[in-house]
C-alpha positions in Angstrom: 93.4 77.2 128.0 92.1 73.7 127.9 94.0 70.9 126.2 91.1 70.3 123.8 91.2 74.0 122.7 95.0 73.9 122.2 94.6 70.8 119.9 91.9 72.6 117.9 94.0 75.8 117.5 97.1 73.9 116.7 95.2 71.8 114.1 93.7 74.9 112.5 97.1 76.7 112.4 98.8 73.6 110.9 96.1 73.4 108.2 96.5 77.1 107.4 100.3 76.8 107.0 99.9 73.7 104.8 97.4 75.4 102.6 99.5 78.6 102.4 102.7 76.7 101.5 100.8 74.5 99.1 99.5 77.6 97.3 103.0 78.7 96.5 104.2 75.3 95.6 101.4 73.5 93.7 101.7 74.4 89.9 98.5 74.8 87.8 97.9 75.7 84.2 95.9 78.8 83.5 94.0 79.2 80.3 93.4 82.4 78.5 90.1 84.4 79.2 87.3 83.5 76.7 87.4 87.0 75.3 91.0 86.8 74.1 91.5 87.7 70.4 91.7 84.7 68.2 91.8 84.1 64.4 89.9 81.2 63.0 90.8 79.4 59.8 87.5 77.8 58.8 89.0 75.8 56.0 91.3 73.8 58.3 89.1 74.2 61.4 92.0 75.6 63.4 92.6 78.7 65.5 95.7 80.9 65.6 96.8 83.5 68.1 97.5 86.9 66.7 101.1 86.6 67.7 101.6 83.4 65.7 99.7 84.5 62.5 102.9 85.4 60.6 104.4 81.9 61.0 101.0 80.0 60.7 100.0 78.1 57.6 96.5 79.5 57.1 94.1 79.8 54.2 92.2 82.9 53.2 89.0 81.8 54.9 89.8 83.6 58.2 87.7 85.2 60.9 88.7 87.3 63.9 86.7 86.2 67.0 87.4 85.3 70.6 89.0 82.2 72.2 85.7 81.1 73.7 84.1 81.0 70.3 87.0 78.9 68.9 86.7 76.4 71.7 82.9 76.2 71.3 83.5 75.2 67.6 85.9 72.5 68.8 88.7 73.9 66.6 92.2 72.8 67.2 95.3 75.1 67.7 97.2 75.6 64.4 100.6 75.1 66.1 102.5 74.8 69.3 102.9 78.6 69.2 99.1 79.0 69.6 99.0 76.4 72.4 101.7 78.3 74.3 99.9 81.6 73.8 96.6 80.4 75.2 98.1 78.5 78.2 100.2 79.8 81.0 101.8 76.7 82.5 103.1 76.1 86.0 101.6 79.1 87.7 101.6 78.7 91.5 98.0 78.0 92.7 98.0 81.2 94.9 99.1 83.4 91.9 96.4 81.7 89.7 93.8 82.6 92.2 95.0 86.2 92.4 95.0 86.5 88.6 91.5 85.1 88.4 90.3 87.7 90.9 92.1 90.4 89.1 94.6 91.4 91.8 97.7 90.0 89.9 98.5 90.7 86.3 97.8 87.9 83.8 99.8 86.9 80.8 97.1 88.5 78.6 96.7 92.2 78.7 93.6 94.3 77.9 95.0 94.8 74.3 94.7 91.1 73.8 91.0 91.1 74.4 88.3 91.4 71.7 85.6 93.9 72.5 82.9 92.6 70.2 82.9 89.1 68.8 
C-alpha cells in the first residue's frame, strides 16, 4: 500500500471515529413533533400541554389543537411545565437522529399525537 493511500485511509478512519464519538457526546435539544396534542388559551394567547392543564391558570376560551398550530400563532407556553413537556433537553446527537428517523423511542408517544387538528 502506498504512503498516500495510508494517509487517506487513516484520515477517513480518524474522521469517522471523531464523528461517532461526537454523536454520543454532543447534546442537542429535541422539540416535540408538530402534531403533538396542545391546548390553546385564546384569551391569554398561551398554549398548555395536556399534562400541565390541571396546574395551569387558564380561562374558558380553550381549544384543543396541535403544537405546530400553537407555534404558528406565536403563542407562548403557559408555564415551565409546558416548556419542559415540549422540549427534550440534552439528548445525544446520535440518539436525536435515531428518534427523528423513528428507530429510537421519543419522549412523546402515539397517544400524545392529535389525529385531526
